[in-house]
MARBABA-275545 format. One record per residue (C-alpha): residue number from 1; chain; y, z, x; residue in one letter. Coordinates in nm, 3 decimals. Each point is the difference from the previous one (the first is absolute). Example, Ala and Ser with C-alpha at 12.3 -4.5 7.8 and 13.67 -1.06 7.14 Angstrom:
BEGIN
+-----+-----+---------+---------+---------+------+
! seq ! mol !       v !       w !       u ! type !
+-----+-----+---------+---------+---------+------+
!   1 !   A !  -0.450 !   0.780 !   1.230 !    A !
!   2 !   A !   0.344 !  -0.066 !   0.137 !    S !
+-----+-----+---------+---------+---------+------+
END
This chain:
BEGIN
+-----+-----+---------+---------+---------+------+
! seq ! mol !       v !       w !       u ! type !
+-----+-----+---------+---------+---------+------+
!   1 !   A !   0.000 !   0.000 !   0.000 !    E !
!   2 !   A !   0.240 !   0.089 !   0.282 !    D !
!   3 !   A !  -0.089 !  -0.315 !   0.190 !    H !
!   4 !   A !   0.053 !  -0.214 !  -0.309 !    N !
!   5 !   A !   0.340 !   0.157 !  -0.072 !    S !
!   6 !   A !   0.091 !  -0.055 !   0.367 !    F !
!   7 !   A !  -0.084 !  -0.369 !  -0.040 !    G !
!   8 !   A !  -0.305 !  -0.009 !   0.227 !    S !
!   9 !   A !  -0.214 !  -0.309 !  -0.052 !    R !
!  10 !   A !  -0.353 !   0.144 !   0.014 !    I !
!  11 !   A !  -0.312 !  -0.144 !  -0.159 !    D !
!  12 !   A !  -0.156 !   0.324 !  -0.126 !    W !
!  13 !   A !  -0.322 !  -0.181 !  -0.093 !    R !
!  14 !   A !  -0.096 !  -0.015 !   0.368 !    R !
!  15 !   A !  -0.141 !   0.330 !   0.128 !    T !
!  16 !   A !  -0.197 !   0.068 !   0.316 !    F !
!  17 !   A !  -0.210 !   0.302 !  -0.092 !    L !
!  18 !   A !  -0.372 !   0.042 !   0.055 !    T !
!  19 !   A !  -0.240 !   0.217 !  -0.209 !    T !
!  20 !   A !  -0.008 !  -0.027 !  -0.379 !    D !
!  21 !   A !   0.379 !  -0.037 !  -0.006 !    A !
!  22 !   A !  -0.045 !  -0.371 !   0.081 !    N !
!  23 !   A !  -0.360 !  -0.117 !  -0.018 !    L !
!  24 !   A !   0.081 !  -0.358 !   0.104 !    Y !
!  25 !   A !   0.183 !   0.098 !   0.320 !    Y !
!  26 !   A !  -0.260 !   0.270 !   0.068 !    D !
!  27 !   A !  -0.274 !  -0.264 !  -0.022 !    S !
!  28 !   A !   0.185 !  -0.226 !   0.246 !    F !
!  29 !   A !   0.045 !   0.281 !   0.256 !    V !
!  30 !   A !  -0.366 !   0.102 !  -0.032 !    R !
!  31 !   A !  -0.111 !  -0.361 !   0.060 !    W !
!  32 !   A !   0.230 !  -0.034 !   0.301 !    Q !
!  33 !   A !  -0.112 !   0.326 !   0.164 !    V !
!  34 !   A !  -0.370 !  -0.064 !  -0.063 !    N !
!  35 !   A !   0.034 !  -0.352 !   0.142 !    K !
!  36 !   A !   0.168 !   0.128 !   0.319 !    L !
!  37 !   A !  -0.262 !   0.274 !   0.033 !    H !
!  38 !   A !  -0.286 !  -0.250 !  -0.020 !    K !
!  39 !   A !   0.171 !  -0.206 !   0.271 !    L !
!  40 !   A !   0.005 !   0.317 !   0.217 !    N !
!  41 !   A !   0.380 !  -0.006 !   0.016 !    K !
!  42 !   A !   0.038 !   0.350 !  -0.142 !    I !
!  43 !   A !  -0.104 !   0.275 !   0.244 !    K !
!  44 !   A !  -0.037 !   0.376 !  -0.020 !    F !
!  45 !   A !   0.084 !   0.250 !   0.272 !    G !
!  46 !   A !   0.260 !   0.231 !   0.151 !    E !
!  47 !   A !   0.351 !  -0.141 !   0.020 !    R !
!  48 !   A !   0.338 !   0.150 !   0.085 !    Y !
!  49 !   A !   0.209 !   0.083 !  -0.304 !    T !
!  50 !   A !   0.314 !   0.204 !  -0.075 !    I !
!  51 !   A !  -0.126 !   0.330 !  -0.140 !    Y !
!  52 !   A !   0.146 !   0.313 !  -0.156 !    S !
!  53 !   A !  -0.188 !   0.316 !   0.108 !    P !
!  54 !   A !   0.176 !   0.196 !  -0.276 !    K !
!  55 !   A !  -0.119 !  -0.238 !  -0.272 !    D !
!  56 !   A !  -0.336 !  -0.063 !   0.166 !    G !
!  57 !   A !   0.021 !  -0.376 !  -0.050 !    Q !
!  58 !   A !   0.150 !  -0.322 !   0.144 !    P !
!  59 !   A !   0.372 !  -0.042 !  -0.066 !    C !
!  60 !   A !   0.081 !  -0.356 !  -0.099 !    M !
!  61 !   A !   0.352 !  -0.145 !  -0.033 !    D !
!  62 !   A !   0.040 !   0.099 !  -0.365 !    H !
!  63 !   A !  -0.096 !   0.360 !   0.082 !    D !
!  64 !   A !   0.276 !   0.044 !   0.261 !    R !
!  65 !   A !   0.335 !   0.171 !  -0.017 !    Q !
!  66 !   A !   0.096 !  -0.152 !   0.338 !    D !
!  67 !   A !  -0.161 !  -0.256 !   0.230 !    G !
!  68 !   A !  -0.082 !  -0.292 !  -0.227 !    E !
!  69 !   A !  -0.164 !  -0.279 !   0.199 !    G !
!  70 !   A !  -0.084 !   0.223 !   0.298 !    V !
!  71 !   A !  -0.352 !  -0.049 !   0.132 !    G !
!  72 !   A !  -0.222 !   0.148 !   0.272 !    P !
!  73 !   A !   0.076 !  -0.069 !   0.368 !    Q !
!  74 !   A !  -0.294 !   0.029 !   0.238 !    E !
!  75 !   A !   0.041 !   0.127 !   0.357 !    Y !
!  76 !   A !  -0.226 !   0.095 !   0.287 !    T !
!  77 !   A !  -0.012 !   0.375 !   0.051 !    G !
!  78 !   A !  -0.006 !   0.077 !   0.374 !    I !
!  79 !   A !  -0.170 !   0.324 !   0.111 !    K !
!  80 !   A !   0.158 !   0.156 !   0.310 !    M !
!  81 !   A !  -0.197 !   0.303 !   0.111 !    E !
!  82 !   A !   0.196 !   0.300 !   0.123 !    V !
!  83 !   A !  -0.089 !   0.076 !   0.362 !    L !
!  84 !   A !   0.251 !   0.276 !   0.067 !    D !
!  85 !   A !   0.242 !   0.152 !  -0.250 !    W !
!  86 !   A !   0.358 !   0.073 !   0.095 !    S !
!  87 !   A !   0.058 !   0.377 !   0.043 !    P !
!  88 !   A !   0.196 !   0.017 !  -0.329 !    A !
!  89 !   A !  -0.273 !  -0.180 !  -0.197 !    A !
!  90 !   A !  -0.279 !   0.201 !   0.164 !    K !
!  91 !   A !   0.162 !   0.322 !  -0.113 !    E !
!  92 !   A !   0.000 !  -0.118 !  -0.362 !    V !
!  93 !   A !  -0.337 !  -0.179 !  -0.007 !    I !
!  94 !   A !  -0.236 !   0.194 !   0.225 !    E !
!  95 !   A !  -0.291 !   0.152 !  -0.191 !    G !
!  96 !   A !   0.093 !  -0.158 !  -0.334 !    K !
!  97 !   A !  -0.193 !  -0.329 !  -0.002 !    V !
!  98 !   A !  -0.353 !   0.134 !  -0.018 !    G !
!  99 !   A !  -0.121 !  -0.163 !   0.320 !    G !
! 100 !   A !   0.088 !  -0.350 !  -0.123 !    R !
! 101 !   A !   0.119 !  -0.279 !   0.228 !    K !
! 102 !   A !   0.364 !  -0.068 !  -0.084 !    V !
! 103 !   A !   0.151 !  -0.349 !  -0.009 !    F !
! 104 !   A !   0.358 !  -0.116 !  -0.044 !    L !
! 105 !   A !  -0.032 !  -0.290 !  -0.242 !    V !
! 106 !   A !   0.232 !  -0.301 !  -0.010 !    A !
! 107 !   A !  -0.004 !  -0.298 !  -0.237 !    A !
! 108 !   A !   0.067 !  -0.345 !   0.145 !    T !
! 109 !   A !   0.014 !  -0.361 !  -0.111 !    L !
! 110 !   A !  -0.054 !  -0.111 !   0.361 !    R !
! 111 !   A !  -0.333 !   0.134 !   0.130 !    P !
! 112 !   A !  -0.016 !  -0.282 !   0.258 !    E !
! 113 !   A !   0.291 !   0.159 !   0.191 !    T !
! 114 !   A !  -0.173 !   0.337 !   0.052 !    M !
! 115 !   A !  -0.089 !  -0.098 !   0.358 !    Y !
! 116 !   A !   0.368 !   0.050 !   0.090 !    G !
! 117 !   A !   0.049 !   0.358 !  -0.123 !    Q !
! 118 !   A !   0.216 !   0.204 !   0.235 !    T !
! 119 !   A !   0.058 !   0.304 !  -0.220 !    N !
! 120 !   A !   0.014 !   0.114 !  -0.362 !    C !
! 121 !   A !   0.300 !   0.095 !  -0.215 !    F !
! 122 !   A !   0.066 !   0.266 !  -0.264 !    V !
! 123 !   A !   0.311 !   0.100 !  -0.193 !    G !
! 124 !   A !   0.121 !   0.336 !   0.125 !    T !
! 125 !   A !   0.110 !   0.131 !  -0.342 !    T !
! 126 !   A !  -0.291 !  -0.142 !  -0.200 !    I !
! 127 !   A !  -0.255 !   0.247 !  -0.137 !    K !
! 128 !   A !  -0.352 !  -0.092 !   0.107 !    Y !
! 129 !   A !  -0.325 !   0.149 !  -0.116 !    G !
! 130 !   A !  -0.334 !   0.041 !   0.172 !    V !
! 131 !   A !  -0.248 !  -0.114 !  -0.263 !    F !
! 132 !   A !  -0.376 !   0.054 !  -0.002 !    A !
! 133 !   A !  -0.163 !  -0.341 !  -0.039 !    I !
! 134 !   A !  -0.353 !   0.136 !   0.023 !    N !
! 135 !   A !  -0.180 !   0.280 !   0.186 !    D !
! 136 !   A !   0.053 !  -0.170 !   0.338 !    K !
! 137 !   A !   0.344 !  -0.167 !  -0.011 !    E !
! 138 !   A !   0.357 !   0.084 !  -0.099 !    A !
! 139 !   A !   0.297 !  -0.237 !  -0.021 !    F !
! 140 !   A !   0.367 !   0.065 !   0.076 !    V !
! 141 !   A !   0.225 !  -0.196 !  -0.239 !    C !
! 142 !   A !   0.232 !   0.053 !  -0.296 !    T !
! 143 !   A !  -0.132 !   0.149 !  -0.324 !    Y !
! 144 !   A !   0.084 !  -0.324 !  -0.176 !    R !
! 145 !   A !  -0.230 !  -0.198 !   0.231 !    A !
! 146 !   A !  -0.281 !   0.256 !  -0.027 !    A !
! 147 !   A !   0.023 !  -0.023 !  -0.379 !    R !
! 148 !   A !  -0.049 !  -0.378 !   0.015 !    N !
! 149 !   A !  -0.297 !   0.039 !   0.238 !    M !
! 150 !   A !  -0.165 !   0.249 !  -0.233 !    A !
! 151 !   A !  -0.044 !  -0.268 !  -0.267 !    F !
! 152 !   A !  -0.130 !  -0.264 !   0.242 !    Q !
! 153 !   A !  -0.313 !   0.179 !   0.116 !    G !
! 154 !   A !   0.150 !   0.089 !   0.339 !    T !
! 155 !   A !  -0.028 !   0.374 !  -0.062 !    S !
! 156 !   A !  -0.259 !   0.208 !  -0.181 !    T !
! 157 !   A !  -0.029 !   0.114 !  -0.269 !    P !
! 158 !   A !   0.165 !  -0.304 !  -0.154 !    R !
! 159 !   A !   0.329 !   0.060 !  -0.174 !    G !
! 160 !   A !   0.065 !   0.338 !   0.167 !    E !
! 161 !   A !   0.261 !   0.069 !   0.269 !    V !
! 162 !   A !  -0.092 !   0.292 !   0.225 !    Q !
! 163 !   A !   0.302 !   0.096 !   0.208 !    Q !
! 164 !   A !  -0.081 !   0.244 !   0.280 !    L !
! 165 !   A !   0.359 !   0.060 !   0.114 !    L !
! 166 !   A !   0.349 !  -0.150 !   0.022 !    E !
! 167 !   A !   0.234 !  -0.056 !   0.293 !    L !
! 168 !   A !   0.311 !  -0.201 !   0.077 !    T !
! 169 !   A !   0.003 !  -0.301 !   0.230 !    G !
! 170 !   A !   0.207 !   0.167 !   0.271 !    D !
! 171 !   A !  -0.294 !   0.231 !   0.073 !    K !
! 172 !   A !  -0.235 !  -0.297 !   0.050 !    I !
! 173 !   A !   0.224 !  -0.167 !   0.262 !    V !
! 174 !   A !  -0.159 !   0.028 !   0.344 !    G !
! 175 !   A !  -0.358 !  -0.006 !  -0.131 !    T !
! 176 !   A !  -0.238 !  -0.215 !   0.206 !    K !
! 177 !   A !  -0.220 !  -0.236 !  -0.202 !    I !
! 178 !   A !  -0.260 !  -0.269 !   0.052 !    N !
! 179 !   A !   0.134 !  -0.342 !  -0.110 !    A !
! 180 !   A !  -0.300 !  -0.213 !  -0.107 !    P !
! 181 !   A !  -0.038 !  -0.342 !   0.168 !    F !
! 182 !   A !   0.312 !   0.067 !   0.212 !    A !
! 183 !   A !   0.006 !  -0.118 !   0.361 !    L !
! 184 !   A !   0.143 !   0.346 !   0.078 !    N !
! 185 !   A !  -0.200 !   0.219 !  -0.240 !    P !
! 186 !   A !   0.163 !   0.337 !   0.070 !    E !
! 187 !   A !   0.355 !   0.004 !  -0.141 !    V !
! 188 !   A !   0.249 !   0.254 !  -0.135 !    Y !
! 189 !   A !   0.168 !   0.060 !  -0.334 !    V !
! 190 !   A !   0.376 !  -0.067 !   0.008 !    L !
! 191 !   A !   0.282 !   0.043 !  -0.256 !    P !
! 192 !   A !   0.139 !  -0.293 !  -0.201 !    M !
! 193 !   A !   0.311 !   0.001 !  -0.219 !    D !
! 194 !   A !  -0.110 !  -0.267 !  -0.247 !    N !
! 195 !   A !  -0.344 !   0.125 !  -0.108 !    V !
! 196 !   A !  -0.024 !   0.021 !  -0.379 !    L !
! 197 !   A !  -0.203 !   0.262 !  -0.186 !    A !
! 198 !   A !  -0.015 !  -0.235 !  -0.300 !    T !
! 199 !   A !  -0.176 !  -0.288 !   0.176 !    K !
! 200 !   A !  -0.345 !  -0.011 !   0.158 !    C !
! 201 !   A !  -0.115 !   0.326 !   0.160 !    T !
! 202 !   A !   0.314 !   0.121 !   0.178 !    G !
! 203 !   A !  -0.175 !  -0.060 !   0.334 !    V !
! 204 !   A !   0.086 !  -0.319 !   0.191 !    V !
! 205 !   A !  -0.194 !  -0.168 !   0.280 !    T !
! 206 !   A !   0.235 !  -0.128 !   0.270 !    S !
! 207 !   A !  -0.044 !  -0.350 !   0.142 !    V !
! 208 !   A !   0.336 !  -0.072 !   0.167 !    P !
! 209 !   A !  -0.106 !  -0.344 !   0.123 !    S !
! 210 !   A !  -0.020 !  -0.133 !  -0.357 !    D !
! 211 !   A !   0.193 !   0.245 !  -0.220 !    S !
! 212 !   A !   0.381 !  -0.003 !   0.038 !    P !
! 213 !   A !   0.029 !   0.343 !  -0.165 !    D !
! 214 !   A !  -0.251 !   0.152 !   0.242 !    D !
! 215 !   A !   0.166 !  -0.164 !   0.298 !    C !
! 216 !   A !   0.351 !   0.114 !  -0.094 !    A !
! 217 !   A !  -0.119 !   0.357 !  -0.059 !    T !
! 218 !   A !  -0.189 !   0.013 !   0.330 !    L !
! 219 !   A !   0.310 !  -0.120 !   0.187 !    Y !
! 220 !   A !   0.215 !   0.259 !  -0.180 !    D !
! 221 !   A !  -0.234 !   0.283 !   0.095 !    I !
! 222 !   A !  -0.010 !  -0.111 !   0.362 !    R !
! 223 !   A !   0.380 !  -0.004 !   0.017 !    K !
! 224 !   A !   0.042 !   0.339 !  -0.169 !    K !
! 225 !   A !  -0.321 !   0.196 !   0.055 !    A !
! 226 !   A !   0.183 !   0.334 !   0.004 !    A !
! 227 !   A !   0.177 !  -0.076 !  -0.327 !    F !
! 228 !   A !  -0.331 !  -0.083 !  -0.169 !    Y !
! 229 !   A !  -0.161 !   0.308 !   0.162 !    K !
! 230 !   A !  -0.284 !  -0.192 !   0.164 !    V !
! 231 !   A !  -0.153 !  -0.001 !   0.345 !    D !
! 232 !   A !   0.084 !  -0.338 !   0.162 !    P !
! 233 !   A !  -0.364 !  -0.037 !   0.105 !    S !
! 234 !   A !  -0.099 !  -0.027 !  -0.368 !    W !
! 235 !   A !   0.191 !  -0.329 !  -0.023 !    A !
! 236 !   A !  -0.106 !  -0.137 !   0.340 !    A !
! 237 !   A !  -0.227 !  -0.286 !  -0.112 !    I !
! 238 !   A !   0.180 !  -0.336 !   0.003 !    D !
! 239 !   A !  -0.048 !  -0.260 !  -0.276 !    P !
! 240 !   A !  -0.324 !  -0.191 !   0.056 !    L !
! 241 !   A !  -0.044 !  -0.372 !  -0.081 !    P !
! 242 !   A !  -0.244 !  -0.048 !  -0.287 !    V !
! 243 !   A !   0.105 !  -0.325 !  -0.172 !    I !
! 244 !   A !   0.158 !  -0.315 !   0.139 !    S !
! 245 !   A !   0.239 !  -0.199 !  -0.219 !    T !
! 246 !   A !   0.162 !  -0.336 !   0.080 !    P !
! 247 !   A !   0.351 !   0.119 !  -0.087 !    T !
! 248 !   A !   0.013 !   0.355 !   0.140 !    Y !
! 249 !   A !  -0.271 !  -0.001 !   0.266 !    G !
! 250 !   A !  -0.228 !   0.297 !   0.068 !    E !
! 251 !   A !   0.256 !   0.268 !  -0.091 !    M !
! 252 !   A !   0.122 !  -0.094 !  -0.346 !    C !
! 253 !   A !   0.171 !   0.329 !  -0.089 !    A !
! 254 !   A !   0.205 !   0.047 !   0.322 !    P !
! 255 !   A !   0.105 !  -0.366 !  -0.021 !    A !
! 256 !   A !   0.121 !   0.048 !  -0.358 !    L !
! 257 !   A !   0.196 !   0.315 !   0.090 !    L !
! 258 !   A !   0.188 !  -0.207 !   0.257 !    T !
! 259 !   A !   0.043 !  -0.304 !  -0.226 !    A !
! 260 !   A !   0.137 !   0.204 !  -0.292 !    L !
! 261 !   A !   0.198 !   0.238 !   0.224 !    K !
! 262 !   A !  -0.178 !   0.309 !  -0.132 !    I !
! 263 !   A !   0.116 !   0.310 !   0.186 !    Q !
! 264 !   A !  -0.201 !   0.280 !  -0.162 !    S !
! 265 !   A !  -0.225 !   0.102 !  -0.287 !    Q !
! 266 !   A !   0.314 !   0.064 !  -0.204 !    K !
! 267 !   A !   0.065 !  -0.377 !  -0.031 !    D !
! 268 !   A !  -0.206 !  -0.001 !  -0.318 !    V !
! 269 !   A !   0.119 !  -0.332 !  -0.145 !    K !
! 270 !   A !  -0.065 !  -0.200 !   0.318 !    Q !
! 271 !   A !  -0.335 !   0.173 !   0.048 !    L !
! 272 !   A !  -0.111 !  -0.101 !  -0.349 !    A !
! 273 !   A !   0.081 !  -0.362 !   0.086 !    E !
! 274 !   A !  -0.176 !   0.027 !   0.336 !    A !
! 275 !   A !  -0.308 !   0.154 !  -0.163 !    K !
! 276 !   A !  -0.035 !  -0.291 !  -0.242 !    E !
! 277 !   A !   0.041 !  -0.255 !   0.279 !    I !
! 278 !   A !  -0.250 !   0.178 !   0.227 !    A !
! 279 !   A !  -0.263 !   0.026 !  -0.272 !    Y !
! 280 !   A !   0.024 !  -0.365 !  -0.104 !    K !
! 281 !   A !   0.016 !  -0.130 !   0.357 !    E !
! 282 !   A !  -0.298 !   0.209 !   0.105 !    G !
! 283 !   A !  -0.214 !  -0.076 !  -0.303 !    F !
! 284 !   A !   0.062 !  -0.374 !  -0.034 !    Y !
! 285 !   A !   0.048 !  -0.100 !   0.365 !    N !
! 286 !   A !  -0.146 !   0.284 !   0.207 !    G !
! 287 !   A !  -0.299 !  -0.009 !   0.234 !    T !
! 288 !   A !  -0.192 !   0.310 !   0.109 !    M !
! 289 !   A !   0.036 !   0.087 !   0.370 !    L !
! 290 !   A !  -0.244 !   0.294 !   0.015 !    V !
! 291 !   A !  -0.311 !   0.140 !  -0.160 !    G !
! 292 !   A !  -0.322 !  -0.144 !  -0.132 !    E !
! 293 !   A !   0.181 !  -0.285 !  -0.173 !    F !
! 294 !   A !   0.225 !  -0.101 !   0.289 !    K !
! 295 !   A !   0.110 !  -0.364 !  -0.032 !    G !
! 296 !   A !  -0.039 !  -0.009 !  -0.378 !    Q !
! 297 !   A !   0.288 !  -0.040 !  -0.241 !    S !
! 298 !   A !   0.133 !   0.319 !  -0.157 !    V !
! 299 !   A !  -0.088 !  -0.135 !  -0.345 !    Q !
! 300 !   A !  -0.366 !  -0.022 !   0.104 !    D !
! 301 !   A !  -0.008 !   0.317 !   0.210 !    A !
! 302 !   A !   0.172 !   0.239 !  -0.247 !    K !
! 303 !   A !  -0.292 !   0.046 !  -0.245 !    P !
! 304 !   A !  -0.253 !   0.007 !   0.287 !    K !
! 305 !   A !   0.181 !   0.279 !   0.186 !    V !
! 306 !   A !   0.030 !   0.194 !  -0.325 !    R !
! 307 !   A !  -0.371 !  -0.040 !  -0.070 !    E !
! 308 !   A !  -0.092 !   0.116 !   0.352 !    R !
! 309 !   A !   0.218 !   0.310 !  -0.029 !    M !
! 310 !   A !  -0.150 !   0.093 !  -0.336 !    I !
! 311 !   A !  -0.355 !  -0.059 !   0.127 !    E !
! 312 !   A !   0.071 !   0.231 !   0.296 !    A !
! 313 !   A !   0.125 !   0.276 !  -0.231 !    G !
! 314 !   A !   0.349 !  -0.023 !   0.151 !    L !
! 315 !   A !   0.166 !  -0.135 !  -0.314 !    A !
! 316 !   A !  -0.048 !  -0.024 !  -0.375 !    F !
! 317 !   A !   0.142 !  -0.201 !  -0.294 !    P !
! 318 !   A !   0.301 !   0.169 !  -0.157 !    Y !
! 319 !   A !   0.218 !  -0.112 !  -0.291 !    A !
! 320 !   A !   0.303 !   0.127 !  -0.189 !    E !
! 321 !   A !   0.242 !  -0.141 !  -0.259 !    P !
! 322 !   A !   0.249 !  -0.256 !   0.140 !    E !
! 323 !   A !   0.275 !   0.215 !  -0.147 !    G !
! 324 !   A !   0.050 !   0.307 !  -0.217 !    L !
! 325 !   A !  -0.198 !  -0.008 !  -0.325 !    V !
! 326 !   A !   0.062 !   0.268 !  -0.264 !    I !
! 327 !   A !  -0.221 !   0.011 !  -0.309 !    S !
! 328 !   A !   0.134 !   0.074 !  -0.347 !    R !
! 329 !   A !  -0.141 !   0.350 !   0.047 !    S !
! 330 !   A !   0.237 !   0.037 !   0.304 !    T !
! 331 !   A !  -0.285 !  -0.005 !   0.252 !    D !
! 332 !   A !   0.050 !  -0.167 !   0.339 !    E !
! 333 !   A !  -0.284 !  -0.250 !   0.013 !    C !
! 334 !   A !  -0.236 !  -0.071 !   0.288 !    V !
! 335 !   A !  -0.236 !  -0.281 !   0.091 !    V !
! 336 !   A !  -0.361 !   0.071 !  -0.094 !    A !
! 337 !   A !  -0.325 !  -0.187 !   0.052 !    L !
! 338 !   A !  -0.136 !  -0.049 !  -0.351 !    M !
! 339 !   A !  -0.307 !  -0.173 !  -0.140 !    D !
! 340 !   A !   0.117 !  -0.298 !  -0.204 !    Q !
! 341 !   A !  -0.078 !  -0.350 !  -0.117 !    W !
! 342 !   A !   0.213 !  -0.266 !   0.164 !    Y !
! 343 !   A !   0.042 !  -0.373 !   0.049 !    L !
! 344 !   A !  -0.070 !  -0.091 !   0.362 !    D !
! 345 !   A !   0.282 !  -0.251 !   0.047 !    Y !
! 346 !   A !  -0.050 !   0.002 !   0.378 !    G !
! 347 !   A !  -0.361 !  -0.123 !  -0.020 !    E !
! 348 !   A !  -0.024 !  -0.297 !   0.239 !    E !
! 349 !   A !  -0.192 !  -0.255 !  -0.210 !    S !
! 350 !   A !   0.227 !   0.063 !  -0.301 !    W !
! 351 !   A !   0.313 !  -0.038 !   0.211 !    R !
! 352 !   A !  -0.139 !  -0.323 !   0.149 !    A !
! 353 !   A !  -0.047 !  -0.146 !  -0.348 !    Q !
! 354 !   A !   0.360 !   0.078 !  -0.094 !    V !
! 355 !   A !   0.149 !  -0.121 !   0.328 !    E !
+-----+-----+---------+---------+---------+------+
END
């Protein structure tokens, strides 16, 4: 009635409802789904989906107060085992982890660059938790990240977050860790101004050869070690060549800092531009210089390095929403692995037919 009075031109005879509300359309949908199922185009299994722990169900676009159109983003979770806690962290943590191995956990989109790790970053004011993943391991990350992991089968029991203790990032600085796949495996945790508690895990792997942000921060710390309250030896490892690109050579990030006249980690706008350039240049034109897949293109090597790290127990799949998603029940949503039926659009033979 309102639409008609407003002058909307709508053919109300056409409705797209299944069930008994529209037997003709319901019959069409049933035929279509059954046909696709017989052709083995409809699969069943665990898939990432936006999920509301409060509601206990997936949160689709129409169920959201904020975050319409936001989907899951998958990362590689990197496990960096703690070798020696800083004195401040040891005082807080000692005797409270139940004999578990403790790992700082970062989330990255670039697992192929892990060979070039020179250190690890945390935000000094960010609150981190030590979370029990199982009886043998505990992860250091933000509560938000641990909550996502809990619904992806990373921790047990599923859906439960067991926080052993909390500490701020400044206490973690100076901790020695093992950086998996790194050419220099023993590195230190350093402070970084631009770490966000609302993105990824709050822990950042540092590869200054290929990440402009990491490179700028490392240079800042070296210039003002006393200001950042770090021992200069913690930042002693120089950037290591990992990927060669035709435009920026073997040290993409340092070259971009020079090209864009970036002076420090406070040049946020220029760093965002440099980050985008470095990622695209490395992914589309880069060639691996080190590791098992040396000589291969980055596009080919990326999934292989990721697979090797996961097989070795040094990494794991991790996902979170691309942005903030709030359900209508005001719950901050996570990404969960859920059993569901789905159309496998990426199936090779089907794609070949279309293409």
